[in-house]
C-alpha positions, 0 to 999 in steps of 0.5 A: 589715836594717830601714830607718829608715822601718820603724823609725818605722813600727813605733813608729807602729803600736805593734806587738809590743815584741819586733819594735821592740826587735830593730829598735832593737838592729840600729840601735845595732849598725850605728851603733857599727860606723860609729863604730868605722870613723870612729875607725879611719880618723882614727887611720890618717890621724894615724899617716900624718901623724906618720910623714910628719912623722918622715920629713921631720924626719929628712930635714931633720935630715940636710939640716941636718947636710949644710949645716953640713958644707958650711959648715964646708968653705967657711969652711975654704977661704975663711976666712969664712962669707959664702957668695954668694947664687948658691952652693948654700948661699947661700939656706940661709945667708940664711934661717938668719941671718934665723931667728937674728935673729928668735929662731925657730931652736932654741938647739941649732941656733944653737950647731951653726951657730956651731960650723961657723963661721957668723956671724949678720951679713954681713961680721961680723968682716971690717970692713976688707974690707967697707970696701974694698967700700964704697970701691969702690962710692963710687968707681964710683957717686959716692955712698954711698947703697947700694940696699936689696938691693945686693950688691957682689961677691956680698956683701950690702953694703946689709945690712952698712951698715945694721948699721953705722948701727945700731951707730953710733947705739947708740954701739957703733962705734969713733970712728975707724970712724965717721970712715972711713965719714963720709969716704966720704959715709955719713950717719945715723951720728950722732944728731940732737943730735950732728949739731947739736952738730957743725954748731954747732962747725964754724960757730963755728970758721968765725966765729972765723977770719972775725973774726980775719981781717977784724976784724969780723962777717960781714953777714947775707947773707954766705956764707963757704966755702959756708956761710951764716955771716951767717944763722947768726950772726943766729939765734944773736943772736936766741936770745941776746936771747930767753935761749935760747942755752945758757950754754956757747955764749953764753960761746964766742960772747962771746969772739969777738963782742958778743952782745945783752943778754937782752930781756924780752918785752913785756907781753901786751895787755889791754883797759884796761876791758871787752872790746868784745864784752861790750857786744854780743850775738853771734848763734848760729852760722849766717847771722845770725852771718855777717851780724853780722860783715859789718855790723861792718866794713861802715862801713869800706868807704866809707873804704878807702884809695884804692889798696886800694879800687881794686886789691883791693876793686874790682879796677879797677887794671890790674896788670903783665902783665894777668893777669886775675882771680886766685882768691885775695885774698892774691895781690891783696894782694901785687901791689896793694902792688907796684903802689902802690909802683911808681906812687909810684916807691918801689923799696924792698924789699917785706917780706912776713911770713907766720905759719903758712906750712905747706909753702909751696905756697899763694897767697902763693908764687904771688903772689911768683912772679908778682911776680918776673916782672912787678915785678922792679924792686922787691926782695922780702924774705919771712919765713916762719914755720912751727911744725911740723917736717915742714911747715917742712922742706917749706917750705924745700925748696919755696922753695929749689927754685922757680926764680923765687926764685933770684938777686938781688932776693929774700931769704927767711928761714925761722923754725921757731917759734910766734908769739903774745901770751900763750901763751909759757912761758919762750919755749916752747910746745906746738904740736899736730898730727895724727900724720903717719903716719895721714895718710900711711896715708890717702893710701896707701889713696887711691892703692892703692884708687881704687875705694874713693875715686873722688874722692880726686884729683878736683881741678883740679891732680890733687892729693889732696883731703885734703892740707890735713890736713897744714896742721892745727896749733894751740895748742889740741888741741880745734881738731883734734878735728873731724877726729881724734876719738881723742886718740891721733891727735894729738901735739905738738912743743915749740918756740920761741915769740916775739911778732910784734914780736920777729919783725919786729925780728929777721928783717924789719929792723923793718918789714913791708908785709904780714903774713899770719896763719893759725894755726888759731883763735888769729890774734887773739893774733898780731895783739895781739903786733904793735907797731902803733905802731912797725911799722905794716904796710900790710896785716894779713890773718888767718884769721877762719873758725875764730874766727867759729865757735868764738871769736866774741867774740875776732874782734869784739875783734880787729877793734875793736883794729885800728880803735883802732890806725888800721886799717880792717878789712874782712871776712869776705872768704872765710875772712879779715879784712883790716886796712888801714892808714889813712894819712890825717891824723888829724882833731880828734875834735870834733863840733859841737853839734847837727850829725850825726856823719855828715851826709848828702850834698847831695840832688843827682844827680851829673852824669856825669863826663867821665872816665866818658864817655871810658872808656865811649865808643862803640867802646871795650871798656868802652863795648860792655860798658856798652851791653850792661848798660844803662849800668851801667859809666857809673853805677858810674864816676860814682857812684864819686867820692863824698864820704866822712865823716871821723871828725870829721863833715867831708867829704873827696873821695879823688879830689881830696885824695889828690893835693893838690887842693882838698878837697870841691869844691862843698861849702858852707863849713858842710860843709867846716867841722869 
């Protein structure tokens, strides 16, 4: 035997050819024998596997025939093929039925299975028997929500009930059977459209009986036979006024009550001339732009209404309950309005309208909860508008489950729709939002894989950091592409659309104290759709962060719009701008010749006010803080009472005039004159 080493050595030394040739021949012969051995061994393995498969197939066929024979015997004895799971045939029957439903069982075996009396679905052909089992379950448990894997007396009742729901939705179930299941409390047997039609028909029948008995319509908050009939009727009237009510429904309602005539939407707002933003140069995105918008509203800080300046801007007013500092300006908006009403002994309801309520778990709800506890003498009505269906359902659930909102003195109206000035087409609009399944998957990943997302729940309340994604919705899909790059991740719903003025008329009684707007970059359109000459809300807050970065011209214009309608705009405050109604009497817009529009105050140093001295006296908490901070509190209180310039150039003192005192004490006649 020649080794590889000898062979190569032979070649290197160029020995006799016959010696190298003999060595090569021996190597080829040994390689061929090795190859034949490997082929033979592989063939034997394949043959063994084939024989094993044939043996298993024979055993499987024998077992299959044996199970079929036992199934036929069971069917002959019991009259049905629903073998209990604990029976020797139970698991085989369940797997066979699953294979048939998946389409993986050979057609010949399917025929043999049916010939032996087997049926694909549990309780197939035994509807009445299954209904009896379901009745027993309902009587015992008190409901018809059968757990997913539940078996009643060995019968897979949950699987049977799922099958019935599918057949009912596909229109394959007899109406009498649908009725029998619904009487037991089974839900999900009708499509959403059918359920809505059925609900509308029942409400109309209830309304007809009410009007026939009482000869009048039910009140807006009236509940009849446990149903909010008054609210339902109000919504039908709103739809009739918008022209959204179906003709057959309108005809039915008109036979019982008087419906309002269809109102045409007011024309959209347009500037009479050039937009104000066309006369300015807005800086590029960054600190310079932020400073630009701050300077736009800075002059208004000196002329804010006193209640807002003291309570919201400077946070000096003591609120009921002494809560300390809140984290969000929106909370101060609600509570300061209530505090001002309380100081004036005005116990009329506070009306809050929130356009873009999301799921309701926000600062407005937090403020309302606090208000119910500490300002219970003032009733509250809140109108909550949300365009996306998912958030709208959660919104209703959150408010209905909040204990502070139960009982008298609180009323909530929920409106599913969009509010804007010029986006409605036939009173409809498309609202874009991310696919909720994607966000749900992100949430599940954060829960199931904390090692990959260590800071996913690193929040003060332990909630998911990205839950704000559920709040994303916009009239423009481009506003969502910062977080969702793929178009396939964004979808839309087509919903009702109306102006803010119509919203206030229909749901808020034609008035509002506070309007909060958050519609992802199109807040200006909602502001324009308000009838500020008629409704005059005291506060209008709208999100300006998106507009400042994406539509700065629109932000500049809407701030100017508020100013022209008798409001003082302030902002940006965090992510919002606020327009505060200016309740001062309108002065004549006349500027004397040669007199500056905003004259300078007299160059005299103000004397410390007695009130400032009293509040910062030694021994008081403010006095101790004042001493520690080098007299800043006394200086602040002294300089707070300053004189502000009217638009006509004259002076007024808010601390005096607002309470009926002498205007501008100490001013010369020239300074007092317009």
